N, C-alpha and C positions, 0 to 999 in steps of 0.2 A: 425337920426340916420343912417348913411350909412350900406350897408349889410356888407362890412369888417368890420365895426365896432361890429357887430352883431355876426361874425363868430368867434367861439374859436380860441385861440391862436395855432399855429403850435409848435409842441411839437419836442424836438430832443431826439432820442431814438438811442444813440451809439451802445447799447448792440445788436440792430437788424439792425444797420447800414441804419437808414432811418430818415428823417423827416416825421411829419404825423399830420394830423389834421382829427378830425371826426366832421362831419355835417350832421345832420338830422339822425344819427345812422349810417351812411355811413364812412369807412376811405377812406382817400386820402394819398398818400406817394410818396415821393421821396426817393428812394434807392440810396445807396452809399457802394462803400469799399474803404478802406484806404490802399494805397500801397506807402509805401516809401514816406510819407508826401505829397501825392498826393490824393485828393478825387476823386475818378472815380465814375462820376454820371451816374449811369447805367439804371435806370427806373424810369418814373414819371407815375401816373396813378389816374385818379378822375374817379368817377363812372359817366355814362352818365347823369343819373338824376341831377347831380350836375355842369354839364358842364356850361359854359357862367359865372362862378361868380368869376373869377381870381383865383381859388383855387391852379391851379399848378403853376402859376405865384408866389402865394404866398410861396407856397413851395420852389422854385428855388431860389426865393430872400433870403429867410431864410437861405437856405443851403448856398447860395455864401456869405451872411453876416457871417455866421459861419466861412466858410474858410478863409476868409480875416481876421476876428478877430484872428484866430488860426495861421495865416501866412502859410496857406497851399495853393497849387497850386490846379488846377481842371483838369479833364479830361471829358468831357461830351462825353458821350457813349451813351446818350439817345439822340433822335432826338429834342425832347423838349426843352431840356436843352442848345443843341447847338443853336437852334433857338433864344431861349431866350437871350443868350448870343449875339447872332448877334443884336437882336433889342436893347440892352443895351450896349452900347460900354463902357461905364463906368466899365463892368465887364470883359473886354478882357484881362486887366493886370493879372488875376487870372490863365488864360491859363497856362497849363503846356508847358514850351519851347519845341519845336521839339529835339528829340534827332539823 
């Protein structure tokens, strides 16, 4: 079984504006704000002890999948989200068009 298969599922908490997963008792988050059908991805955080497990990528991928399923656009205000989207060009269609 892979490490990802052993990791708990990412949970969407719309009331808190975040996607989260708790691993080894530590919370990992991808925060967002909704503004006019645009998901502003504002912050991604994984505790140092959990680095290297792909948790930030899982959080962001789940958030982007949610945006796609809901017909939302995304504005990456978090440098990690922006970098993730550059590394995964299949997500670039989710970017909010420049005004």
